[in-house]
Backbone as CSV, one residue per row, in Angstrom:
resi,resn,N_x,N_y,N_z,CA_x,CA_y,CA_z,C_x,C_y,C_z
1,MET,-0.972,-31.550,106.800,-2.255,-31.467,106.477,-2.587,-33.026,106.803
2,ARG,-3.903,-32.953,107.614,-4.526,-34.363,108.307,-5.262,-34.655,106.672
3,SER,-5.018,-36.279,106.509,-5.328,-36.640,105.350,-6.719,-37.361,106.041
4,LEU,-7.653,-37.880,104.744,-8.588,-38.745,104.882,-8.999,-39.676,105.408
5,ILE,-7.636,-40.439,105.485,-7.442,-41.934,105.810,-7.288,-41.654,107.398
6,SER,-6.573,-40.463,107.872,-6.448,-40.719,109.585,-7.416,-40.560,109.912
7,VAL,-7.995,-39.583,109.225,-9.558,-39.448,110.006,-10.583,-40.347,109.976
8,LEU,-10.518,-41.082,109.048,-11.422,-42.310,109.100,-10.821,-43.371,110.051
9,GLU,-9.609,-43.516,110.445,-8.887,-44.471,111.390,-9.017,-43.833,112.743
10,GLY,-9.727,-42.924,112.694,-10.394,-42.200,114.313,-9.695,-41.085,114.668
11,GLU,-8.587,-40.586,113.767,-8.077,-39.310,114.672,-9.322,-38.273,114.489
12,ASN,-9.037,-37.126,115.622,-10.136,-36.101,115.757,-9.865,-35.114,114.533
13,PRO,-10.733,-34.914,113.519,-10.676,-34.117,112.612,-10.861,-32.745,112.653
14,LEU,-11.157,-32.272,113.907,-11.667,-30.944,114.505,-10.077,-30.152,115.167
15,ASN,-9.815,-29.043,114.657,-8.613,-28.443,115.345,-9.286,-27.623,116.396
16,ILE,-9.342,-28.099,117.642,-10.113,-27.297,118.486,-9.682,-26.140,119.073
17,GLN,-8.497,-26.009,118.803,-7.300,-24.579,119.119,-7.685,-23.548,118.349
18,GLY,-8.545,-23.665,117.024,-9.015,-22.822,116.199,-10.311,-22.857,116.250
19,ALA,-10.815,-23.783,116.964,-12.707,-23.558,116.602,-13.304,-22.253,116.993
20,ASP,-12.450,-21.293,117.610,-13.032,-19.600,117.678,-13.069,-18.781,116.719
21,ARG,-11.905,-19.236,115.650,-11.750,-18.152,115.059,-12.277,-18.217,113.691
22,LYS,-12.200,-16.983,113.131,-13.661,-16.976,112.177,-13.072,-18.064,110.821
23,PRO,-14.215,-18.559,110.161,-13.875,-19.033,108.943,-13.458,-17.927,107.776
24,VAL,-12.292,-19.038,106.898,-11.922,-18.105,105.885,-11.714,-19.081,104.279
25,GLY,-12.535,-18.193,103.675,-12.946,-19.008,102.280,-11.878,-18.478,101.145
26,HIS,-12.293,-19.178,100.055,-11.721,-18.649,98.638,-12.126,-18.936,97.830
27,PRO,-12.696,-18.195,96.829,-13.491,-18.538,95.678,-12.934,-19.848,95.064
28,ILE,-14.020,-20.820,94.341,-13.467,-22.602,94.252,-12.708,-22.286,93.459
29,ASP,-12.621,-21.073,91.942,-12.044,-21.398,90.839,-10.490,-21.189,91.326
30,ASP,-10.123,-20.298,92.302,-8.561,-19.849,92.768,-8.090,-20.963,93.709
31,VAL,-8.883,-22.271,94.293,-8.301,-23.413,94.396,-7.971,-24.590,93.617
32,ILE,-7.046,-25.562,94.373,-6.886,-26.655,93.512,-7.658,-27.830,94.435
33,LEU,-8.520,-28.565,93.573,-9.580,-29.426,94.340,-8.442,-30.826,94.052
34,TYR,-7.605,-31.143,95.340,-7.238,-32.712,94.963,-7.841,-33.652,95.174
35,PRO,-7.734,-34.748,94.647,-8.611,-36.188,95.022,-8.719,-36.156,96.858
36,PRO,-9.989,-36.737,96.759,-10.328,-36.924,98.266,-9.479,-37.726,99.070
37,LEU,-9.178,-38.935,98.016,-8.115,-39.810,98.494,-6.556,-39.945,97.433
38,PRO,-5.893,-39.050,97.874,-4.714,-39.358,96.570,-3.629,-40.403,96.543
39,ARG,-4.097,-41.304,97.718,-3.511,-42.688,97.585,-4.222,-43.731,98.075
40,PRO,-5.584,-44.276,97.716,-6.197,-44.728,98.460,-5.270,-46.164,99.185
41,MET,-5.966,-46.690,100.178,-5.433,-48.055,100.685,-5.605,-48.989,99.816
42,SER,-6.360,-49.294,99.035,-6.686,-50.190,97.757,-7.657,-49.665,96.847
43,LEU,-7.844,-49.955,95.136,-8.489,-49.773,94.569,-8.974,-51.400,93.582
44,ARG,-10.339,-51.450,94.158,-11.132,-52.512,93.191,-11.780,-51.904,92.503
45,ASP,-11.924,-52.407,91.342,-13.275,-51.777,90.401,-14.258,-53.149,90.088
46,PHE,-15.297,-53.044,90.043,-16.356,-54.318,89.471,-16.506,-53.881,88.213
47,TYR,-17.795,-54.641,88.048,-18.229,-54.876,86.805,-19.871,-54.810,86.873
48,ALA,-20.351,-53.707,87.357,-21.533,-54.184,88.144,-22.962,-53.553,87.083
49,PHE,-22.374,-52.733,86.206,-24.045,-52.658,85.420,-24.456,-53.308,84.201
50,GLU,-25.425,-53.856,84.045,-25.541,-55.113,82.944,-25.558,-54.830,81.581
51,ASN,-26.126,-53.617,81.333,-26.502,-52.711,80.031,-24.881,-52.427,79.584
52,HIS,-24.043,-52.230,80.640,-22.583,-51.807,79.770,-21.898,-53.321,79.793
53,VAL,-22.080,-54.438,80.332,-21.578,-56.098,80.221,-22.177,-56.228,79.175
54,ALA,-23.363,-56.558,79.119,-23.966,-56.987,77.418,-23.607,-56.173,76.468
55,ALA,-23.428,-54.565,76.265,-22.957,-53.957,74.954,-21.551,-54.191,74.985
56,ALA,-20.661,-53.832,75.975,-19.075,-54.720,75.868,-18.991,-55.814,75.300
57,ASN,-19.626,-56.867,75.581,-19.672,-58.274,75.356,-20.205,-58.559,73.580
58,ALA,-21.394,-57.837,73.414,-22.073,-57.697,71.818,-20.831,-57.027,70.880
59,ILE,-19.806,-56.327,71.271,-18.899,-55.728,70.568,-18.079,-56.285,70.243
60,ARG,-17.889,-57.692,70.961,-16.798,-58.577,71.003,-17.661,-60.042,70.103
61,GLY,-18.743,-59.923,69.900,-19.836,-60.873,69.419,-20.212,-61.860,70.528
62,ARG,-20.108,-61.700,72.039,-20.335,-62.466,72.983,-21.840,-61.976,73.549
63,LYS,-21.948,-63.383,74.225,-23.122,-62.684,74.937,-22.365,-62.641,76.619
64,VAL,-23.179,-62.121,77.873,-23.060,-61.987,79.109,-22.671,-63.602,79.436
65,PRO,-21.319,-63.799,79.776,-20.890,-64.870,80.392,-21.886,-65.399,81.489
66,GLU,-22.066,-66.407,81.754,-23.412,-66.697,82.677,-22.508,-66.707,84.270
67,GLU,-21.618,-66.828,84.170,-20.975,-66.635,85.451,-21.066,-64.860,86.233
68,TRP,-21.008,-64.057,85.031,-21.243,-62.926,85.666,-22.344,-62.480,86.581
69,TYR,-23.693,-63.601,86.268,-24.749,-63.457,87.127,-24.809,-64.571,88.542
70,SER,-24.001,-64.731,88.504,-23.281,-65.563,90.084,-22.643,-64.643,91.359
71,PHE,-22.113,-63.915,90.863,-21.123,-63.160,91.627,-20.439,-61.674,90.947
72,PRO,-20.640,-60.879,91.641,-19.851,-59.527,91.325,-18.665,-59.601,91.377
73,VAL,-17.812,-59.299,90.277,-16.541,-59.605,90.129,-15.385,-58.165,89.934
74,PHE,-14.817,-58.158,89.983,-13.453,-57.043,90.036,-12.169,-57.349,89.672
75,TYR,-11.394,-56.501,89.287,-10.469,-56.239,88.991,-9.359,-55.405,90.244
76,TYR,-8.187,-55.061,90.356,-7.224,-54.326,91.200,-6.593,-53.181,90.284
77,SER,-6.943,-51.916,90.475,-6.633,-50.916,89.820,-5.599,-50.211,90.165
78,ASN,-5.038,-49.242,90.002,-3.449,-48.545,90.747,-3.821,-47.407,91.370
79,PRO,-3.649,-47.662,92.498,-4.099,-46.563,94.029,-2.762,-45.711,93.696
80,ASN,-1.835,-45.668,93.096,-0.651,-44.739,92.807,-0.683,-44.051,91.698
81,SER,-1.575,-44.041,91.214,-2.032,-43.140,89.604,-3.278,-42.546,89.872
82,VAL,-3.440,-41.539,90.946,-5.172,-41.025,90.988,-4.990,-39.831,90.826
83,PHE,-6.036,-39.086,89.818,-5.888,-37.657,89.732,-7.144,-37.218,90.220
84,GLY,-6.934,-35.725,90.511,-8.257,-34.548,91.065,-9.216,-34.336,89.888
85,HIS,-9.965,-33.117,90.460,-10.946,-32.631,89.560,-9.970,-31.579,89.105
86,LYS,-10.112,-31.399,87.600,-9.448,-30.541,86.506,-7.815,-30.877,86.126
87,GLU,-7.672,-31.964,86.864,-6.226,-32.116,87.019,-5.715,-32.878,85.580
88,ALA,-4.758,-32.641,84.690,-4.594,-33.085,83.549,-3.971,-34.548,83.727
89,VAL,-4.637,-35.761,82.884,-4.198,-36.519,82.969,-3.479,-37.070,81.678
90,PRO,-2.108,-37.940,81.872,-1.223,-37.933,80.861,-1.895,-39.109,80.042
91,TYR,-1.600,-38.753,78.651,-1.878,-39.599,77.543,-1.350,-40.398,77.174
92,PRO,-0.952,-41.790,77.831,0.001,-42.904,77.178,0.541,-42.707,76.233
93,SER,1.688,-43.294,76.199,2.239,-42.985,74.926,2.086,-44.068,73.888
94,TYR,1.891,-45.327,74.592,1.483,-46.592,73.904,0.187,-46.707,73.537
95,THR,-0.860,-46.081,73.566,-2.262,-46.056,73.342,-2.453,-45.047,72.000
96,GLN,-3.218,-45.368,71.127,-4.146,-44.633,70.094,-5.586,-44.594,70.549
97,GLN,-5.825,-45.069,71.607,-7.492,-45.140,72.067,-7.786,-45.168,73.391
98,LEU,-7.731,-43.901,73.480,-7.866,-43.562,75.129,-9.324,-43.233,75.217
99,ASP,-9.969,-43.932,76.115,-11.327,-43.397,76.568,-11.708,-43.507,78.333
100,TYR,-12.698,-42.839,78.520,-13.327,-42.402,79.638,-14.175,-43.697,80.152
101,GLU,-14.362,-43.536,81.379,-15.365,-44.901,81.896,-16.287,-44.005,83.076
102,LEU,-17.579,-43.468,82.720,-18.155,-42.932,84.011,-18.926,-44.022,85.052
103,GLU,-18.184,-43.476,86.124,-18.676,-44.308,87.439,-18.718,-43.603,88.955
104,VAL,-19.154,-44.792,89.816,-19.551,-43.998,90.843,-18.129,-44.991,91.699
105,ALA,-18.092,-44.275,92.921,-17.581,-45.408,93.915,-17.701,-44.904,95.183
106,CYS,-17.234,-45.841,96.120,-17.568,-45.818,97.490,-15.861,-45.800,98.219
107,ILE,-16.020,-44.886,99.476,-15.023,-45.126,100.200,-15.268,-46.042,101.541
108,ILE,-14.660,-46.833,101.930,-14.719,-47.847,103.282,-14.118,-46.882,104.186
109,GLY,-15.315,-46.605,105.893,-15.132,-46.211,106.693,-14.630,-46.640,107.743
110,LYS,-14.585,-48.220,107.799,-14.035,-48.684,109.085,-13.829,-50.103,108.682
111,PRO,-12.874,-50.972,109.336,-12.378,-51.980,108.789,-13.784,-52.657,109.273
112,GLY,-13.825,-54.046,107.959,-14.874,-54.981,108.480,-14.482,-56.438,107.566
113,VAL,-14.913,-57.203,107.965,-14.772,-58.824,107.060,-16.102,-59.781,106.723
114,ASN,-16.279,-60.160,105.726,-17.486,-61.008,106.066,-18.912,-60.542,106.268
115,ILE,-18.567,-59.163,105.864,-19.611,-58.300,106.011,-20.875,-58.932,105.214
116,ALA,-22.001,-58.488,105.750,-23.510,-58.722,104.878,-23.776,-57.939,103.768
117,PRO,-24.547,-58.080,102.967,-24.845,-56.656,101.837,-25.776,-56.081,102.904
118,GLU,-27.096,-56.258,103.515,-27.569,-55.298,104.415,-26.707,-54.683,105.540
119,GLN,-25.756,-55.078,105.622,-24.740,-54.403,106.750,-24.110,-53.261,106.320
120,ALA,-23.703,-53.536,104.821,-22.672,-53.006,104.240,-22.441,-51.223,104.162
121,GLU,-24.050,-50.258,104.329,-23.547,-49.332,104.285,-23.128,-48.905,105.672
122,GLU,-23.038,-49.310,106.375,-22.476,-49.004,107.964,-20.721,-48.726,107.953
123,TYR,-20.696,-49.371,106.463,-18.839,-49.536,106.488,-18.513,-48.271,105.438
124,ILE,-19.730,-47.901,104.546,-19.228,-46.925,103.551,-19.262,-45.505,104.288
125,PHE,-17.906,-44.870,104.174,-17.592,-43.304,104.693,-18.896,-42.332,103.474
126,GLY,-18.438,-42.996,102.123,-19.368,-41.842,101.715,-18.747,-42.184,99.777
127,TYR,-19.876,-41.811,99.150,-19.465,-41.663,97.670,-18.718,-40.970,96.835
128,MET,-18.523,-40.861,95.557,-17.612,-40.174,94.674,-17.851,-40.529,93.456
129,ILE,-17.656,-39.532,92.275,-17.523,-39.402,91.197,-16.094,-40.666,90.822
130,PHE,-15.983,-41.394,89.990,-14.834,-42.195,89.457,-14.657,-42.160,88.022
131,ASN,-13.700,-41.649,87.239,-13.196,-42.080,85.909,-12.256,-42.911,85.891
132,ASP,-12.378,-44.195,85.192,-11.718,-45.239,85.317,-11.430,-45.197,83.683
133,TRP,-10.016,-44.566,83.305,-9.477,-44.315,82.028,-9.137,-45.381,81.722
134,THR,-9.203,-45.800,80.283,-8.785,-46.797,79.918,-7.777,-46.864,78.327
135,ALA,-7.470,-47.520,78.128,-6.486,-47.437,76.843,-7.205,-48.840,76.247
136,ARG,-7.888,-48.613,75.186,-8.511,-49.254,74.456,-8.077,-50.544,74.128
137,ASP,-6.882,-49.983,73.058,-6.255,-51.113,72.145,-5.439,-51.713,73.117
138,VAL,-4.843,-51.352,73.833,-4.160,-52.090,74.535,-4.577,-53.069,75.697
139,GLN,-5.653,-52.851,76.211,-6.863,-53.678,76.888,-7.426,-54.855,76.096
140,LYS,-7.290,-54.361,74.680,-8.078,-55.505,73.818,-6.845,-56.632,73.586
141,GLN,-5.716,-55.986,73.557,-4.588,-57.137,73.448,-4.235,-57.820,74.737
142,GLU,-4.656,-57.431,76.027,-4.308,-58.087,77.107,-5.396,-59.026,77.601
143,MET,-6.659,-58.845,77.060,-7.714,-59.339,77.552,-7.711,-60.822,76.971
144,LYS,-7.339,-60.865,75.524,-7.034,-62.041,74.825,-6.294,-62.799,75.980
145,VAL,-5.175,-62.544,76.961,-4.580,-63.323,77.678,-5.538,-64.307,78.649
146,GLY,-6.405,-63.389,78.859,-7.237,-64.348,79.932,-7.377,-63.968,81.554
147,LEU,-6.173,-62.945,81.815,-5.743,-62.427,83.229,-6.439,-61.420,83.891
148,GLY,-6.800,-60.273,82.891,-7.897,-59.472,82.974,-6.704,-58.053,82.417
149,PRO,-7.346,-56.565,82.804,-6.624,-55.677,82.461,-5.462,-55.262,83.169
150,ALA,-4.681,-54.810,82.651,-3.420,-54.542,83.337,-2.608,-52.818,82.571
151,LYS,-2.132,-53.009,81.726,-1.497,-51.710,81.347,-2.716,-50.617,80.607
152,GLY,-3.425,-51.691,80.236,-4.874,-50.495,79.448,-5.407,-50.028,80.477
153,LYS,-4.958,-49.991,82.208,-6.109,-49.639,83.015,-5.024,-48.966,84.132
154,ASP,-3.438,-49.133,83.893,-2.603,-48.940,84.888,-1.970,-47.556,85.286
155,PHE,-2.533,-46.508,84.356,-1.791,-45.290,84.352,-2.286,-44.193,85.058
156,ALA,-4.289,-44.463,85.206,-4.607,-43.575,85.476,-6.071,-43.826,86.272
157,SER,-6.332,-42.739,87.349,-7.761,-42.774,88.145,-7.838,-41.529,88.262
158,SER,-9.288,-41.212,87.867,-9.533,-39.881,88.561,-10.881,-39.874,89.670
159,LEU,-10.998,-39.237,90.738,-11.673,-39.171,91.766,-12.096,-37.976,92.605
160,GLY,-13.185,-37.924,92.580,-13.687,-36.404,93.335,-14.647,-35.903,92.866
161,PRO,-14.454,-34.425,92.589,-14.155,-33.600,93.781,-14.540,-33.949,95.068
162,TRP,-15.806,-34.093,95.399,-16.494,-34.482,96.580,-16.915,-36.051,97.167
163,VAL,-16.751,-36.092,98.319,-17.252,-37.359,99.020,-18.417,-36.474,99.740
164,VAL,-19.587,-37.552,99.574,-20.867,-37.354,99.800,-21.369,-38.718,100.743
165,THR,-21.717,-38.464,101.964,-22.190,-39.253,102.975,-23.788,-40.140,102.406
166,PRO,-24.037,-41.450,102.808,-25.092,-42.104,102.758,-26.470,-41.172,103.129
167,GLU,-26.092,-40.912,104.419,-26.913,-39.726,104.965,-27.743,-39.028,104.051
168,GLU,-26.616,-38.116,103.621,-27.299,-36.718,102.772,-27.683,-37.553,101.300
169,LEU,-27.586,-38.706,101.068,-28.119,-39.366,100.017,-29.755,-39.871,100.391
170,ALA,-30.160,-39.671,101.486,-31.252,-40.434,102.173,-32.733,-40.719,101.320
171,ASP,-33.023,-39.258,100.799,-33.985,-38.980,99.965,-34.030,-39.551,98.585
172,LYS,-32.755,-39.994,98.342,-32.864,-40.976,96.936,-32.327,-42.249,97.050
173,PHE,-32.650,-42.767,98.176,-32.147,-44.246,98.227,-33.465,-45.360,97.624
174,THR,-32.628,-45.865,97.172,-33.861,-47.155,96.410,-34.252,-48.338,97.184
175,GLY,-33.526,-48.703,98.540,-34.201,-49.664,99.219,-33.157,-50.758,99.146
176,ARG,-32.214,-50.708,98.230,-31.340,-52.073,97.715,-30.103,-51.154,98.521
177,PRO,-29.037,-51.723,99.611,-28.184,-51.559,100.079,-26.987,-50.841,98.750
178,GLY,-26.537,-49.485,98.956,-25.689,-49.037,98.446,-26.116,-48.522,97.139
179,VAL,-27.453,-48.420,96.778,-28.157,-47.801,95.417,-28.985,-46.724,95.564
180,TYR,-28.638,-45.564,94.733,-29.729,-44.535,94.867,-29.813,-44.175,93.357
181,ASP,-30.931,-43.427,93.366,-31.560,-42.967,92.290,-30.954,-41.764,91.786
182,LEU,-29.918,-41.678,91.455,-29.347,-40.678,90.895,-28.697,-40.313,89.148
183,SER,-28.784,-39.738,88.211,-28.819,-39.594,86.885,-27.046,-39.493,86.953
184,MET,-26.780,-40.053,86.020,-25.361,-40.144,85.706,-24.776,-39.556,84.242
185,VAL,-24.252,-38.565,84.181,-23.783,-37.950,82.635,-22.179,-37.857,82.606
186,ALA,-22.038,-38.047,80.915,-20.520,-37.445,80.776,-20.593,-36.677,79.741
187,ARG,-19.587,-35.607,79.498,-19.482,-34.936,78.590,-17.925,-35.040,77.825
188,VAL,-17.825,-34.869,76.441,-16.508,-34.438,75.997,-16.463,-33.094,75.074
189,ASN,-15.426,-32.507,75.871,-15.263,-30.559,74.922,-16.935,-30.268,75.185
190,GLY,-17.565,-30.287,76.066,-19.091,-29.674,76.426,-20.647,-30.534,75.666
191,HIS,-19.717,-31.499,74.781,-21.140,-31.962,74.259,-21.282,-33.588,75.223
192,GLN,-22.736,-33.336,75.604,-23.143,-34.929,76.087,-22.709,-35.859,75.349
193,LYS,-22.136,-37.285,76.220,-21.960,-37.969,75.206,-22.968,-39.652,76.316
194,SER,-22.696,-39.663,77.312,-23.111,-40.506,77.916,-24.221,-39.942,79.196
195,SER,-25.217,-40.918,79.243,-26.383,-40.549,80.168,-27.049,-42.387,80.899
196,GLY,-27.000,-42.013,82.093,-27.452,-43.411,82.689,-28.001,-42.961,84.498
197,ASN,-28.216,-43.910,84.434,-28.949,-43.643,86.375,-28.263,-44.918,87.405
198,TRP,-27.868,-44.364,88.472,-27.276,-45.208,89.274,-28.106,-46.432,89.468
199,LYS,-29.226,-46.173,89.603,-30.343,-46.960,90.277,-30.429,-48.328,89.433
200,ASP,-29.930,-48.599,88.157,-30.071,-49.279,86.954,-28.893,-50.548,87.611
201,ILE,-28.218,-50.138,88.301,-26.949,-50.878,88.722,-27.341,-52.592,89.032
202,HIS,-26.818,-53.507,88.391,-27.563,-55.191,88.599,-27.041,-55.246,90.246
203,TYR,-25.433,-55.169,90.397,-25.167,-55.622,91.808,-25.256,-54.474,92.775
204,SER,-26.111,-54.259,93.952,-25.153,-53.179,94.517,-23.995,-53.115,95.493
205,PHE,-23.687,-51.670,95.893,-22.576,-51.797,96.527,-22.838,-52.843,98.075
206,GLY,-23.865,-53.207,98.304,-23.910,-54.087,99.281,-23.356,-55.603,99.138
207,GLU,-23.922,-55.773,97.610,-23.521,-57.012,97.162,-21.573,-57.322,96.811
208,MET,-21.651,-55.768,96.570,-19.953,-55.702,96.285,-19.149,-55.896,97.691
209,ILE,-19.497,-55.122,98.397,-18.596,-55.246,99.818,-18.840,-56.184,100.322
210,ALA,-19.849,-57.136,100.216,-19.620,-58.543,100.393,-18.908,-59.453,99.769
211,ARG,-18.809,-59.043,98.156,-17.921,-60.500,98.030,-16.551,-59.708,97.923
212,ALA,-16.124,-58.416,98.153,-14.989,-58.021,98.556,-14.675,-58.534,99.875
213,SER,-15.149,-58.579,100.864,-14.979,-58.838,102.269,-15.044,-60.100,102.519
214,ASP,-14.990,-61.022,101.725,-15.497,-62.736,102.073,-14.140,-63.246,102.352
215,GLU,-13.972,-63.632,103.688,-12.632,-63.707,103.930,-11.639,-62.899,103.933
216,THR,-11.571,-61.517,103.483,-10.691,-60.505,103.429,-11.392,-59.152,103.977
217,PHE,-10.004,-58.717,105.076,-11.013,-57.586,105.489,-10.578,-56.416,104.677
218,LEU,-11.667,-55.658,104.604,-11.311,-54.002,104.287,-10.934,-53.327,105.151
219,LEU,-10.601,-52.298,104.433,-9.790,-51.057,105.916,-10.234,-49.655,105.423
220,PRO,-10.219,-49.049,106.407,-10.748,-47.352,105.992,-9.762,-46.963,104.945
221,GLY,-10.262,-46.416,103.722,-9.642,-45.695,102.975,-9.604,-46.924,101.879
222,ASP,-10.110,-47.699,101.250,-10.148,-48.791,100.507,-11.460,-48.144,99.833
223,VAL,-11.252,-48.288,98.292,-12.295,-48.230,97.459,-12.711,-48.830,96.445
224,LEU,-13.644,-48.910,96.281,-14.586,-49.688,95.516,-15.086,-48.851,94.216
225,GLY,-14.963,-49.407,92.938,-16.013,-48.580,91.792,-16.790,-49.732,91.545
226,SER,-17.716,-48.865,90.946,-18.926,-49.741,90.419,-19.283,-50.319,89.179
227,GLY,-18.056,-49.973,88.369,-17.637,-50.162,87.088,-18.830,-49.294,85.877
228,THR,-18.430,-49.425,85.060,-19.765,-48.520,83.684,-20.501,-48.424,84.044
229,VAL,-21.444,-47.382,83.953,-22.967,-47.383,84.172,-23.116,-47.286,82.099
230,GLY,-24.246,-48.150,81.938,-24.470,-48.293,80.538,-24.672,-46.886,79.669
231,THR,-23.712,-46.972,78.051,-23.690,-45.939,77.607,-22.342,-45.472,78.059
232,GLY,-21.623,-45.444,79.157,-20.667,-44.637,79.795,-19.442,-44.873,79.358
233,CYS,-19.031,-45.160,78.122,-17.729,-44.739,77.462,-18.062,-44.973,76.125
234,LEU,-16.921,-44.356,75.550,-17.029,-44.474,73.816,-17.014,-45.742,73.557
235,LEU,-16.335,-46.683,74.252,-16.470,-48.134,73.588,-17.589,-48.320,73.202
236,GLU,-18.648,-48.034,74.008,-20.076,-48.596,73.988,-20.573,-48.007,72.598
237,LEU,-20.118,-46.038,72.344,-21.122,-45.262,71.783,-20.679,-45.604,70.562
238,THR,-19.678,-45.589,69.948,-19.198,-46.133,68.928,-18.751,-47.579,68.442
239,ARG,-19.329,-48.358,69.423,-18.960,-49.843,69.028,-17.779,-50.351,68.728
240,GLY,-16.832,-49.848,69.192,-15.559,-50.132,69.381,-14.700,-49.295,68.217
241,GLU,-15.144,-48.526,67.584,-14.858,-48.216,66.549,-14.243,-46.623,66.403
242,GLY,-14.292,-46.130,67.215,-13.915,-44.483,67.959,-15.021,-43.846,66.653
243,PRO,-14.532,-42.578,67.107,-13.181,-41.802,67.292,-12.950,-42.130,68.794
244,TRP,-11.660,-41.991,69.544,-11.691,-42.026,70.756,-10.772,-40.556,71.116
245,LEU,-10.701,-40.493,72.239,-9.945,-39.551,73.129,-9.092,-38.866,72.290
246,GLN,-8.619,-37.394,72.557,-7.093,-36.775,71.798,-6.796,-36.078,72.967
247,PRO,-5.527,-35.587,72.687,-4.556,-35.015,73.700,-5.454,-33.622,73.713
248,GLY,-5.710,-33.295,74.563,-6.440,-31.431,74.996,-7.815,-31.946,75.336
249,ASP,-8.387,-33.112,74.813,-9.868,-33.086,75.263,-10.173,-32.951,76.849
250,VAL,-11.111,-31.994,76.724,-11.672,-32.192,78.527,-13.115,-32.721,78.513
251,VAL,-12.873,-33.936,79.498,-13.730,-34.864,79.751,-14.591,-34.612,81.246
252,GLU,-15.816,-34.212,81.323,-16.703,-34.492,82.512,-17.543,-34.981,82.855
253,LEU,-17.540,-35.494,83.967,-18.047,-36.400,84.505,-19.171,-35.693,85.639
254,GLU,-20.399,-36.077,85.534,-21.406,-35.468,86.556,-22.361,-36.892,87.080
255,ILE,-22.447,-36.744,88.487,-23.491,-37.090,89.031,-24.260,-36.532,90.092
256,GLU,-25.513,-36.613,90.034,-26.496,-35.743,90.574,-26.185,-36.170,92.182
257,CYS,-26.041,-35.012,92.650,-25.541,-34.991,94.522,-24.318,-35.340,94.693
258,LEU,-23.714,-35.738,93.894,-22.288,-35.844,94.287,-21.308,-34.915,93.665
């Protein structure tokens, strides 16, 4: 099977010999939709929605750090623990506080370094839904050390199922590089929990790509996540008190047009 990364790196995605054959279709419920990138080249996750940052800090009795307004920050997640649409995600044995995070992510489509924000969309192959699963009790302990999340974020990320190109979203473009007027919703067991909009993001994907590419090459297949939209996790909705996700719960993330 031809991988998305091989296509991004310049291989011809079309099977010319089979071009005159009739297309074959299957009911979508009969197929398995794997993540668009089962193993991204890298997986950076930013912290770009001010509403979420403010709420998360308020729960801890803090204000938003002044440094947050100076530049977009990110951490590296695990590109080897990626799950797809309807794929069961393991409930880690070391947590009692499993949470979802409603995010959007972009896939880098061509190599670049020192990319200006206004040029960033030239480097974006497409956008997709991103669930940054989190073990809150583990994260809480790790963050006290000051290095950032580790095992609290290490076990799972869900991507997809679709990749949508910037051209397909043109009528929703806000004028900021990599920002679109698209609603974002999360449900647990069929009940809506979270509701936000991509346009409310503080740092655009243009600014995130500029930060990530500062003196560092971004490569085709790199993934950059937005961070959680405001109200986009149980941590916010319950002010850190729970209830949290339980084994067998069904989490649905939906972003308009994605």
